[in-house]
C-alpha positions as a Markdown table, in Angstrom:
| # | Residue | x | y | z |
|---|---|---|---|---|
| 1 | Unk | 8.5 | -10.1 | -2.2 |
| 2 | Unk | 5.4 | -11.4 | -0.6 |
| 3 | Unk | 3.2 | -13.9 | -2.5 |
| 4 | Unk | 0.9 | -12.2 | -5.0 |
| 5 | Unk | -2.6 | -11.4 | -3.6 |
| 6 | Unk | -5.0 | -14.2 | -4.7 |
| 7 | Unk | -8.1 | -16.1 | -3.8 |
| 8 | Unk | -6.9 | -19.0 | -6.0 |
| 9 | Unk | -6.2 | -19.5 | -9.7 |
| 10 | Unk | -8.8 | -18.4 | -12.1 |
| 11 | Unk | -11.3 | -20.8 | -13.6 |
| 12 | Unk | -12.3 | -18.7 | -16.6 |
| 13 | Unk | -11.9 | -20.3 | -20.0 |
| 14 | Unk | -9.0 | -19.3 | -22.2 |
| 15 | Unk | -10.2 | -18.5 | -25.7 |
| 16 | Unk | -8.9 | -16.7 | -28.7 |
| 17 | Unk | -5.5 | -15.7 | -27.4 |
| 18 | Unk | -3.8 | -17.0 | -30.6 |
| 19 | Unk | -6.0 | -14.8 | -32.7 |
| 20 | Unk | -4.8 | -11.8 | -30.8 |
| 21 | Unk | -1.1 | -12.2 | -31.7 |
| 22 | Unk | -1.0 | -9.1 | -33.9 |
| 23 | Unk | -3.1 | -7.1 | -31.4 |
| 24 | Unk | -0.5 | -7.9 | -28.7 |
| 25 | Unk | 2.3 | -6.6 | -30.9 |
| 26 | Unk | 0.4 | -3.5 | -31.8 |
| 27 | Unk | 0.2 | -2.7 | -28.1 |
| 28 | Unk | 4.0 | -2.6 | -27.9 |
| 29 | Unk | 6.2 | 0.5 | -28.1 |
| 30 | Unk | 9.8 | 1.4 | -27.6 |
| 31 | Unk | 8.9 | 2.2 | -24.0 |
| 32 | Unk | 9.2 | -1.6 | -23.4 |
| 33 | Unk | 12.9 | -1.0 | -23.5 |
| 34 | Unk | 15.2 | 1.2 | -21.4 |
| 35 | Unk | 15.7 | 4.6 | -23.0 |
| 36 | Unk | 19.3 | 4.0 | -24.2 |
| 37 | Unk | 18.5 | 0.5 | -25.7 |
| 38 | Unk | 15.2 | 1.9 | -27.2 |
| 39 | Unk | 17.1 | 4.7 | -29.0 |
| 40 | Unk | 19.7 | 2.2 | -30.3 |
| 41 | Unk | 17.1 | -0.2 | -31.6 |
| 42 | Unk | 15.1 | 2.7 | -33.2 |
| 43 | Unk | 18.2 | 4.3 | -34.8 |
| 44 | Unk | 19.4 | 0.9 | -36.1 |
| 45 | Unk | 16.1 | 0.3 | -37.8 |
| 46 | Unk | 16.1 | 3.9 | -39.1 |
| 47 | Unk | 19.6 | 3.5 | -40.6 |
| 48 | Unk | 18.4 | 0.4 | -42.4 |
| 49 | Unk | 15.3 | 2.1 | -43.8 |
| 50 | Unk | 17.2 | 5.1 | -44.9 |
| 51 | Unk | 19.7 | 2.9 | -46.8 |
| 52 | Unk | 16.9 | 1.0 | -48.5 |
| 53 | Unk | 17.2 | -2.2 | -46.4 |
| 54 | Unk | 14.1 | -4.4 | -46.7 |
| 55 | Unk | 12.3 | -5.7 | -43.6 |
| 56 | Unk | 9.6 | -8.4 | -43.6 |
| 57 | Unk | 7.0 | -5.8 | -42.6 |
| 58 | Unk | 6.9 | -2.1 | -41.7 |
| 59 | Unk | 8.2 | 1.1 | -43.3 |
| 60 | Unk | 8.8 | 3.1 | -40.1 |
| 61 | Unk | 10.9 | 2.2 | -37.1 |
| 62 | Unk | 8.0 | 1.6 | -34.7 |
| 63 | Unk | 6.1 | -0.6 | -37.3 |
| 64 | Unk | 9.3 | -2.6 | -37.9 |
| 65 | Unk | 9.8 | -3.1 | -34.2 |
| 66 | Unk | 6.2 | -4.2 | -33.7 |
| 67 | Unk | 6.4 | -6.6 | -36.7 |
| 68 | Unk | 9.6 | -8.2 | -35.2 |
| 69 | Unk | 7.8 | -8.7 | -31.9 |
| 70 | Unk | 4.8 | -10.1 | -33.8 |
| 71 | Unk | 7.1 | -12.7 | -35.4 |
| 72 | Unk | 8.6 | -13.7 | -32.0 |
| 73 | Unk | 5.1 | -14.0 | -30.6 |
| 74 | Unk | 4.1 | -16.2 | -33.6 |
| 75 | Unk | 7.1 | -18.5 | -32.8 |
| 76 | Unk | 6.0 | -18.7 | -29.2 |
| 77 | Unk | 2.3 | -19.5 | -29.9 |
| 78 | Unk | 3.0 | -22.0 | -32.7 |
| 79 | Unk | 5.5 | -23.9 | -30.5 |
| 80 | Unk | 4.1 | -27.2 | -29.2 |
| 81 | Unk | 4.3 | -25.8 | -25.7 |
| 82 | Unk | 2.9 | -22.4 | -26.5 |
| 83 | Unk | -0.5 | -23.0 | -25.1 |
| 84 | Unk | 1.0 | -23.8 | -21.7 |
| 85 | Unk | 1.5 | -20.1 | -21.2 |
| 86 | Unk | -2.3 | -19.6 | -21.2 |
| 87 | Unk | -2.8 | -22.5 | -18.8 |
| 88 | Unk | 0.0 | -21.3 | -16.5 |
| 89 | Unk | -1.8 | -18.0 | -16.1 |
| 90 | Unk | -5.4 | -19.3 | -16.1 |
| 91 | Unk | -5.1 | -22.5 | -14.1 |
| 92 | Unk | -1.7 | -22.3 | -12.5 |
| 93 | Unk | 0.0 | -25.0 | -10.5 |
| 94 | Unk | -1.5 | -26.5 | -7.4 |
| 95 | Unk | -1.1 | -23.9 | -4.6 |
| 96 | Unk | 0.4 | -26.1 | -1.9 |
| 97 | Unk | 2.9 | -28.9 | -1.5 |
| 98 | Unk | 2.0 | -32.6 | -1.4 |
| 99 | Unk | -0.4 | -34.6 | -3.6 |
| 100 | Unk | -2.8 | -32.7 | -5.9 |
| 101 | Unk | -6.3 | -33.4 | -4.6 |
| 102 | Unk | -8.3 | -35.6 | -7.0 |
| 103 | Unk | -11.1 | -33.0 | -7.2 |
| 104 | Unk | -8.6 | -30.5 | -8.8 |
| 105 | Unk | -7.4 | -32.9 | -11.5 |
| 106 | Unk | -7.6 | -31.0 | -14.8 |
| 107 | Unk | -8.2 | -27.7 | -13.0 |
| 108 | Unk | -4.5 | -27.2 | -12.1 |
| 109 | Unk | -1.3 | -27.9 | -14.0 |
| 110 | Unk | 0.3 | -31.2 | -13.2 |
| 111 | Unk | 3.8 | -31.1 | -11.9 |
| 112 | Unk | 5.1 | -32.2 | -15.3 |
| 113 | Unk | 3.1 | -29.5 | -17.0 |
| 114 | Unk | 4.3 | -26.8 | -14.5 |
| 115 | Unk | 7.9 | -27.7 | -15.0 |
| 116 | Unk | 7.4 | -27.7 | -18.8 |
| 117 | Unk | 5.7 | -24.3 | -18.7 |
| 118 | Unk | 8.4 | -22.7 | -16.6 |
| 119 | Unk | 11.1 | -24.1 | -18.7 |
| 120 | Unk | 9.4 | -22.8 | -21.8 |
| 121 | Unk | 9.2 | -19.3 | -20.4 |
| 122 | Unk | 12.7 | -19.4 | -19.1 |
| 123 | Unk | 14.2 | -20.6 | -22.3 |
| 124 | Unk | 12.2 | -20.4 | -25.5 |
| 125 | Unk | 10.0 | -17.4 | -24.7 |
| 126 | Unk | 12.8 | -15.2 | -23.5 |
| 127 | Unk | 15.1 | -16.3 | -26.3 |
| 128 | Unk | 12.6 | -15.3 | -28.9 |
| 129 | Unk | 12.5 | -11.8 | -27.7 |
| 130 | Unk | 16.2 | -11.6 | -27.1 |
| 131 | Unk | 17.0 | -12.8 | -30.6 |
| 132 | Unk | 14.6 | -10.2 | -32.1 |
| 133 | Unk | 16.4 | -7.4 | -30.3 |
| 134 | Unk | 19.8 | -8.6 | -31.3 |
| 135 | Unk | 18.7 | -8.9 | -34.9 |
| 136 | Unk | 17.3 | -5.3 | -35.0 |
| 137 | Unk | 20.4 | -3.9 | -33.4 |
| 138 | Unk | 22.5 | -5.7 | -36.0 |
| 139 | Unk | 20.9 | -3.8 | -38.9 |
| 140 | Unk | 22.7 | -0.5 | -38.4 |
| 141 | Unk | 26.3 | -1.9 | -38.3 |
| 142 | Unk | 25.5 | -4.3 | -41.2 |
| 143 | Unk | 24.3 | -1.3 | -43.3 |
| 144 | Unk | 27.6 | 0.5 | -42.5 |
| 145 | Unk | 29.6 | -2.6 | -43.5 |
| 146 | Unk | 27.7 | -3.0 | -46.8 |
| 147 | Unk | 28.1 | 0.7 | -47.5 |
| 148 | Unk | 31.9 | 0.5 | -46.9 |
| 149 | Unk | 32.3 | -2.6 | -49.1 |
| 150 | Unk | 30.3 | -0.9 | -51.9 |
| 151 | Unk | 32.5 | 2.3 | -51.7 |
| 152 | Unk | 35.6 | 0.2 | -51.8 |
| 153 | Unk | 34.4 | -1.8 | -54.9 |
| 154 | Unk | 34.1 | -5.1 | -53.0 |
| 155 | Unk | 30.4 | -5.2 | -53.6 |
| 156 | Unk | 28.3 | -3.8 | -56.5 |
| 157 | Unk | 26.2 | -0.6 | -56.1 |
| 158 | Unk | 23.1 | -2.8 | -56.3 |
| 159 | Unk | 23.9 | -4.5 | -53.0 |
| 160 | Unk | 21.0 | -4.3 | -50.6 |
| 161 | Unk | 20.4 | -5.6 | -47.0 |
| 162 | Unk | 17.4 | -7.7 | -46.4 |
| 163 | Unk | 16.4 | -8.5 | -42.8 |
| 164 | Unk | 14.8 | -11.5 | -41.2 |
| 165 | Unk | 11.9 | -13.3 | -42.9 |
| 166 | Unk | 12.1 | -11.0 | -46.0 |
| 167 | Unk | 14.2 | -13.9 | -47.3 |
| 168 | Unk | 13.3 | -17.5 | -46.9 |
| 169 | Unk | 15.1 | -20.7 | -48.0 |
| 170 | Unk | 14.0 | -24.4 | -48.3 |
| 171 | Unk | 14.7 | -26.5 | -45.3 |
| 172 | Unk | 16.1 | -29.1 | -47.8 |
| 173 | Unk | 16.1 | -29.7 | -51.5 |
| 174 | Unk | 12.5 | -29.2 | -52.6 |
| 175 | Unk | 11.4 | -28.6 | -49.0 |
| 176 | Unk | 9.1 | -26.1 | -47.4 |
| 177 | Unk | 10.4 | -22.5 | -47.2 |
| 178 | Unk | 11.5 | -21.3 | -43.7 |
| 179 | Unk | 13.6 | -18.7 | -42.0 |
| 180 | Unk | 17.2 | -18.6 | -43.4 |
| 181 | Unk | 20.1 | -16.5 | -42.3 |
| 182 | Unk | 19.2 | -13.5 | -40.1 |
| 183 | Unk | 20.3 | -11.0 | -42.7 |
| 184 | Unk | 21.1 | -11.3 | -46.4 |
| 185 | Unk | 23.0 | -9.0 | -48.8 |
| 186 | Unk | 21.4 | -9.4 | -52.2 |
| 187 | Unk | 21.4 | -7.9 | -55.7 |
| 188 | Unk | 18.0 | -8.3 | -57.2 |
| 189 | Unk | 15.1 | -6.5 | -58.7 |
| 190 | Unk | 11.5 | -7.6 | -58.1 |
| 191 | Unk | 11.1 | -7.7 | -61.9 |
| 192 | Unk | 14.4 | -9.5 | -62.4 |
| 193 | Unk | 14.5 | -13.2 | -63.3 |
| 194 | Unk | 17.5 | -13.9 | -61.0 |
| 195 | Unk | 18.9 | -12.9 | -57.6 |
| 196 | Unk | 22.5 | -12.8 | -56.6 |
| 197 | Unk | 23.5 | -13.6 | -53.0 |
| 198 | Unk | 26.4 | -11.3 | -52.0 |
| 199 | Unk | 26.5 | -11.9 | -48.3 |
| 200 | Unk | 24.9 | -13.6 | -45.3 |
| 201 | Unk | 24.9 | -12.6 | -41.6 |
| 202 | Unk | 24.1 | -14.7 | -38.5 |
| 203 | Unk | 23.3 | -12.9 | -35.3 |
| 204 | Unk | 23.8 | -14.5 | -31.9 |
| 205 | Unk | 22.8 | -12.9 | -28.6 |
| 206 | Unk | 24.7 | -15.5 | -26.6 |
| 207 | Unk | 28.3 | -16.9 | -26.6 |
| 208 | Unk | 29.2 | -19.1 | -29.5 |
| 209 | Unk | 32.5 | -20.2 | -31.0 |
| 210 | Unk | 33.7 | -18.8 | -34.3 |
| 211 | Unk | 33.8 | -22.3 | -35.8 |
| 212 | Unk | 30.1 | -23.0 | -34.9 |
| 213 | Unk | 29.0 | -19.7 | -36.4 |
| 214 | Unk | 31.0 | -20.3 | -39.6 |
| 215 | Unk | 29.4 | -23.7 | -39.9 |
| 216 | Unk | 25.9 | -22.2 | -39.6 |
| 217 | Unk | 26.7 | -19.6 | -42.2 |
| 218 | Unk | 27.9 | -22.3 | -44.6 |
| 219 | Unk | 24.6 | -24.2 | -44.0 |
| 220 | Unk | 22.6 | -21.1 | -44.9 |
| 221 | Unk | 24.5 | -20.8 | -48.2 |
| 222 | Unk | 23.9 | -24.5 | -48.9 |
| 223 | Unk | 20.2 | -24.0 | -48.4 |
| 224 | Unk | 20.2 | -21.0 | -50.6 |
| 225 | Unk | 21.5 | -23.2 | -53.5 |
| 226 | Unk | 18.1 | -25.0 | -53.4 |
| 227 | Unk | 16.3 | -21.7 | -54.1 |
| 228 | Unk | 15.1 | -18.6 | -52.3 |
| 229 | Unk | 11.9 | -16.7 | -51.7 |
| 230 | Unk | 12.7 | -12.9 | -51.6 |
| 231 | Unk | 10.0 | -10.6 | -50.4 |
| 232 | Unk | 7.4 | -13.1 | -51.5 |
| 233 | Unk | 8.9 | -14.0 | -54.9 |
| 234 | Unk | 10.3 | -17.5 | -55.4 |
| 235 | Unk | 13.6 | -18.0 | -57.2 |
| 236 | Unk | 14.3 | -21.6 | -58.3 |
| 237 | Unk | 17.9 | -22.9 | -57.8 |
| 238 | Unk | 18.9 | -22.1 | -61.4 |
| 239 | Unk | 18.0 | -18.4 | -60.8 |
| 240 | Unk | 20.1 | -18.0 | -57.6 |
| 241 | Unk | 23.6 | -16.8 | -58.2 |
| 242 | Unk | 26.4 | -16.3 | -55.7 |
| 243 | Unk | 29.1 | -13.6 | -55.1 |
| 244 | Unk | 30.1 | -10.4 | -56.9 |
| 245 | Unk | 31.5 | -11.2 | -60.4 |
| 246 | Unk | 32.1 | -14.8 | -61.3 |
| 247 | Unk | 34.2 | -16.1 | -58.4 |
| 248 | Unk | 31.1 | -17.1 | -56.3 |
| 249 | Unk | 32.6 | -15.8 | -53.1 |
| 250 | Unk | 30.1 | -14.5 | -50.6 |
| 251 | Unk | 30.7 | -12.1 | -47.7 |
| 252 | Unk | 30.0 | -13.9 | -44.4 |
| 253 | Unk | 29.3 | -11.9 | -41.2 |
| 254 | Unk | 29.1 | -13.1 | -37.7 |
| 255 | Unk | 27.3 | -10.7 | -35.2 |
| 256 | Unk | 27.8 | -11.2 | -31.5 |
| 257 | Unk | 27.0 | -9.4 | -28.3 |
| 258 | Unk | 29.6 | -7.7 | -26.0 |
| 259 | Unk | 30.8 | -9.6 | -22.9 |
| 260 | Unk | 30.2 | -7.0 | -20.2 |
| 261 | Unk | 27.9 | -7.7 | -17.3 |
| 262 | Unk | 25.2 | -5.5 | -15.9 |
| 263 | Unk | 26.1 | -3.6 | -12.7 |
| 264 | Unk | 24.7 | -5.2 | -9.5 |
| 265 | Unk | 24.5 | -2.0 | -7.5 |
| 266 | Unk | 21.2 | -0.6 | -6.2 |
| 267 | Unk | 19.8 | 1.9 | -3.8 |
| 268 | Unk | 16.4 | 2.8 | -2.2 |
| 269 | Unk | 14.7 | 6.1 | -3.1 |
| 270 | Unk | 12.7 | 7.0 | -0.1 |
| 271 | Unk | 11.7 | 10.5 | -1.2 |
| 272 | Unk | 8.2 | 9.3 | -1.9 |
| 273 | Unk | 8.0 | 7.4 | 1.3 |
| 274 | Unk | 7.6 | 4.1 | -0.7 |
| 275 | Unk | 11.2 | 3.0 | -0.6 |
| 276 | Unk | 11.4 | 2.5 | -4.4 |
| 277 | Unk | 14.2 | 0.2 | -5.6 |
| 278 | Unk | 16.6 | 1.9 | -8.0 |
| 279 | Unk | 19.1 | -0.2 | -9.9 |
| 280 | Unk | 22.3 | 1.1 | -11.5 |
| 281 | Unk | 22.4 | 1.4 | -15.3 |
| 282 | Unk | 25.4 | 0.8 | -17.5 |
| 283 | Unk | 27.4 | 3.7 | -18.8 |
| 284 | Unk | 27.8 | 3.1 | -22.6 |
| 285 | Unk | 28.8 | 6.6 | -23.8 |
| 286 | Unk | 32.3 | 5.4 | -24.8 |
| 287 | Unk | 31.3 | 2.1 | -26.3 |
| 288 | Unk | 30.3 | 1.5 | -29.9 |
| 289 | Unk | 29.6 | -1.4 | -32.3 |
| 290 | Unk | 32.9 | -2.9 | -33.5 |
| 291 | Unk | 33.3 | -4.1 | -37.1 |
| 292 | Unk | 36.4 | -6.3 | -37.7 |
| 293 | Unk | 37.7 | -8.2 | -40.7 |
| 294 | Unk | 38.3 | -11.9 | -40.1 |
| 295 | Unk | 39.7 | -12.8 | -43.5 |
| 296 | Unk | 39.2 | -11.9 | -47.1 |
| 297 | Unk | 35.4 | -12.5 | -47.1 |
| 298 | Unk | 34.6 | -12.8 | -43.4 |
| 299 | Unk | 33.7 | -10.1 | -40.9 |
| 300 | Unk | 32.8 | -10.0 | -37.3 |
| 301 | Unk | 30.5 | -7.4 | -35.7 |
| 302 | Unk | 30.4 | -7.0 | -31.9 |
| 303 | Unk | 27.4 | -5.1 | -30.7 |
| 304 | Unk | 27.9 | -2.5 | -28.0 |
| 305 | Unk | 25.1 | -4.2 | -26.0 |
| 306 | Unk | 25.9 | -7.3 | -24.0 |
| 307 | Unk | 24.2 | -10.7 | -23.6 |
| 308 | Unk | 23.1 | -9.7 | -20.1 |
| 309 | Unk | 21.7 | -6.4 | -21.2 |
| 310 | Unk | 19.6 | -8.0 | -23.9 |
| 311 | Unk | 18.6 | -10.8 | -21.6 |
| 312 | Unk | 17.3 | -8.2 | -19.1 |
| 313 | Unk | 15.3 | -6.5 | -21.8 |
| 314 | Unk | 13.9 | -9.8 | -23.1 |
| 315 | Unk | 12.8 | -10.8 | -19.6 |
| 316 | Unk | 11.0 | -7.5 | -19.3 |
| 317 | Unk | 9.3 | -8.1 | -22.6 |
| 318 | Unk | 8.3 | -11.6 | -21.6 |
| 319 | Unk | 6.6 | -10.2 | -18.5 |
| 320 | Unk | 4.8 | -7.7 | -20.6 |
| 321 | Unk | 3.7 | -10.5 | -23.0 |
| 322 | Unk | 2.3 | -12.6 | -20.1 |
| 323 | Unk | 0.5 | -9.4 | -18.8 |
| 324 | Unk | -1.1 | -9.0 | -22.3 |
| 325 | Unk | -2.0 | -12.6 | -22.6 |
| 326 | Unk | -3.6 | -12.4 | -19.1 |
| 327 | Unk | -5.5 | -9.3 | -20.2 |
| 328 | Unk | -7.1 | -11.4 | -22.9 |
| 329 | Unk | -7.8 | -14.3 | -20.6 |
| 330 | Unk | -9.2 | -12.1 | -17.9 |
| 331 | Unk | -11.0 | -9.5 | -20.1 |
| 332 | Unk | -14.4 | -10.5 | -18.8 |
| 333 | Unk | -15.1 | -9.8 | -15.1 |
| 334 | Unk | -16.5 | -13.3 | -14.5 |
| 335 | Unk | -13.2 | -14.8 | -15.7 |
| 336 | Unk | -11.1 | -12.6 | -13.4 |
| 337 | Unk | -9.9 | -14.2 | -10.1 |
| 338 | Unk | -9.4 | -10.7 | -8.7 |
| 339 | Unk | -12.4 | -8.5 | -9.6 |
| 340 | Unk | -10.7 | -5.4 | -8.1 |
| 341 | Unk | -7.9 | -5.6 | -10.7 |
| 342 | Unk | -7.8 | -4.5 | -14.3 |
| 343 | Unk | -7.2 | -7.3 | -16.8 |
| 344 | Unk | -3.6 | -6.2 | -17.2 |
| 345 | Unk | -3.0 | -6.2 | -13.4 |
| 346 | Unk | -4.6 | -9.6 | -13.2 |
| 347 | Unk | -2.2 | -10.9 | -15.9 |
| 348 | Unk | 0.8 | -9.7 | -14.0 |
| 349 | Unk | -0.5 | -11.1 | -10.7 |
| 350 | Unk | -1.4 | -14.4 | -12.3 |
| 351 | Unk | 2.2 | -14.7 | -13.7 |
| 352 | Unk | 3.8 | -14.0 | -10.3 |
| 353 | Unk | 1.4 | -16.2 | -8.5 |
| 354 | Unk | 2.0 | -19.1 | -10.9 |
| 355 | Unk | 5.7 | -18.8 | -10.4 |
| 356 | Unk | 5.4 | -18.7 | -6.6 |
| 357 | Unk | 3.4 | -21.9 | -6.7 |
| 358 | Unk | 5.8 | -23.4 | -9.2 |
| 359 | Unk | 8.6 | -23.0 | -6.7 |
| 360 | Unk | 6.5 | -24.9 | -4.1 |
| 361 | Unk | 5.9 | -27.7 | -6.6 |
| 362 | Unk | 9.5 | -28.0 | -7.8 |
| 363 | Unk | 10.7 | -31.6 | -7.6 |
| 364 | Unk | 14.4 | -30.9 | -7.9 |
| 365 | Unk | 17.0 | -28.2 | -7.8 |
| 366 | Unk | 16.9 | -27.5 | -11.6 |
| 367 | Unk | 13.1 | -26.9 | -11.6 |
| 368 | Unk | 13.4 | -24.7 | -8.5 |
| 369 | Unk | 16.2 | -22.6 | -10.1 |
| 370 | Unk | 14.2 | -21.9 | -13.2 |
| 371 | Unk | 11.1 | -20.8 | -11.3 |
| 372 | Unk | 13.1 | -18.7 | -8.8 |
| 373 | Unk | 15.0 | -17.0 | -11.7 |
| 374 | Unk | 11.7 | -15.9 | -13.3 |
| 375 | Unk | 10.1 | -14.9 | -10.0 |
| 376 | Unk | 13.0 | -12.9 | -8.8 |
| 377 | Unk | 13.6 | -11.2 | -12.1 |
| 378 | Unk | 10.0 | -10.2 | -12.6 |
| 379 | Unk | 10.1 | -8.7 | -9.1 |
| 380 | Unk | 13.5 | -7.1 | -8.9 |
| 381 | Unk | 15.0 | -7.0 | -12.4 |
| 382 | Unk | 17.5 | -9.2 | -14.1 |
| 383 | Unk | 20.8 | -7.9 | -12.5 |
| 384 | Unk | 19.6 | -8.5 | -8.9 |
| 385 | Unk | 16.9 | -11.2 | -9.3 |
| 386 | Unk | 19.0 | -13.5 | -11.5 |
| 387 | Unk | 22.1 | -13.2 | -9.3 |
| 388 | Unk | 20.8 | -13.5 | -5.7 |
| 389 | Unk | 22.5 | -16.6 | -4.5 |
| 390 | Unk | 23.6 | -18.6 | -1.5 |
| 391 | Unk | 26.9 | -20.0 | -2.8 |
| 392 | Unk | 26.1 | -21.3 | -6.2 |
| 393 | Unk | 22.4 | -21.9 | -5.5 |
| 394 | Unk | 19.9 | -19.2 | -6.6 |
| 395 | Unk | 17.4 | -18.3 | -3.8 |
| 396 | Unk | 14.1 | -16.4 | -3.6 |
| 397 | Unk | 14.7 | -12.7 | -3.0 |
| 398 | Unk | 12.7 | -10.5 | -0.7 |
| 399 | Unk | 12.9 | -6.7 | -0.2 |
| 400 | Unk | 14.1 | -7.1 | 3.4 |
| 401 | Unk | 17.1 | -9.0 | 2.1 |
| 402 | Unk | 18.1 | -6.2 | -0.2 |
| 403 | Unk | 18.0 | -3.8 | 2.6 |
| 404 | Unk | 20.2 | -6.1 | 4.6 |
| 405 | Unk | 22.6 | -6.4 | 1.7 |
| 406 | Unk | 22.6 | -2.6 | 1.2 |
| 407 | Unk | 23.7 | -2.2 | 4.9 |
| 408 | Unk | 26.0 | -5.2 | 5.3 |
| 409 | Unk | 27.0 | -6.5 | 1.9 |
| 410 | Unk | 25.3 | -9.9 | 2.4 |
| 411 | Unk | 22.5 | -11.5 | 4.4 |
| 412 | Unk | 23.0 | -13.2 | 7.8 |
| 413 | Unk | 22.3 | -16.6 | 6.1 |
| 414 | Unk | 25.1 | -15.9 | 3.5 |
| 415 | Unk | 23.0 | -14.9 | 0.6 |
| 416 | Unk | 24.3 | -12.1 | -1.6 |
| 417 | Unk | 24.1 | -10.6 | -5.0 |
| 418 | Unk | 26.8 | -12.4 | -7.1 |
| 419 | Unk | 29.0 | -9.9 | -8.9 |
| 420 | Unk | 31.2 | -10.1 | -12.0 |
| 421 | Unk | 34.6 | -8.8 | -12.9 |
| 422 | Unk | 33.2 | -7.8 | -16.3 |
| 423 | Unk | 30.8 | -5.2 | -15.1 |
| 424 | Unk | 31.0 | -1.9 | -16.9 |
| 425 | Unk | 31.0 | 1.4 | -14.9 |
| 426 | Unk | 27.5 | 2.3 | -13.8 |
| 427 | Unk | 25.5 | 5.5 | -13.4 |
| 428 | Unk | 23.5 | 5.9 | -10.2 |
| 429 | Unk | 20.4 | 7.4 | -11.8 |
| 430 | Unk | 17.5 | 5.2 | -12.9 |
| 431 | Unk | 17.2 | 4.5 | -16.6 |
């Protein structure tokens, strides 16, 4: 990958991006995801809607999906480092090694700011989108579990699944309401004076011990004892009840991702004369979500999608997000560093350029690894970009190196695509 075309970082003022949060989400569609993942997310939401599950916003799958992205974008923009994304795209790091010239002070990110911005994208921004996808995928299997428990008499017929921020709980006794468990099973009526907590579920898109997940579920129940806000209505502690019947026992559900890794295979499609890179896609036909009892009141759901698969999708969404933020920053021709580009193209180019310079400005191996991970992934996809290594060290990836790997298995300098024994069988057609 050659450095993005540029005449230098843009000097246009960044204004109003925060006000465009909902607009950014409304520009999103299921086409942000690969076709198989998009269909699973859509069908999971549809299953929830058909069963009467309540979402924070939206009554159709696409509207729910957009609302979920909107919530993730809100979390990004309200974070103390959220505005660094705008500065990373608008100002960028200094575009060379060595000391930053005094005349550019305030016009480029400092090295501290650059490292903080890259770390924010690499961790918080991607995690927000990854968590949103895992939560939406969890709705379908949780609906099936609730339905089975109702049919067996373990839960009352009034049991209903509520997703995400449709239920809030105080941070502490008498504290401000905030996000609670990822999903709740409640028995309530908007006109009723009380609400009964029948179940809670916590969704994790990364590896976590059963004990840690159980502790978090217990903490959610403890918070609920201080009151709940359900679909905008507040229930004080004395109006919150627990468990079916009088035993106070609540169903607890841990949702986790599968462990398989994305396939690392690839080929070049030269039919068009452009040598397009084609990555392998996982074959999931024989896999399904797994629902397992873990005790009398405890259940574990393993999604058919893995951490790596959701991470890959989240990185794609993060690149789309930066493209859309760039489109706002560079909407006016005078603010655009590259007049020949559309605002969206300028956003993508600004992101890649900023990461390229961030690699030059990295002060240690950890800073370089994070910047390289983003730069490679945005250029070549997660499976290849994240796993191009020389030994344990992640390296910048270039198209010529992939051609060398395709021919010989590794580069002359020892770099290769690190593989995993947990890969699932792959299809050779693009997704």
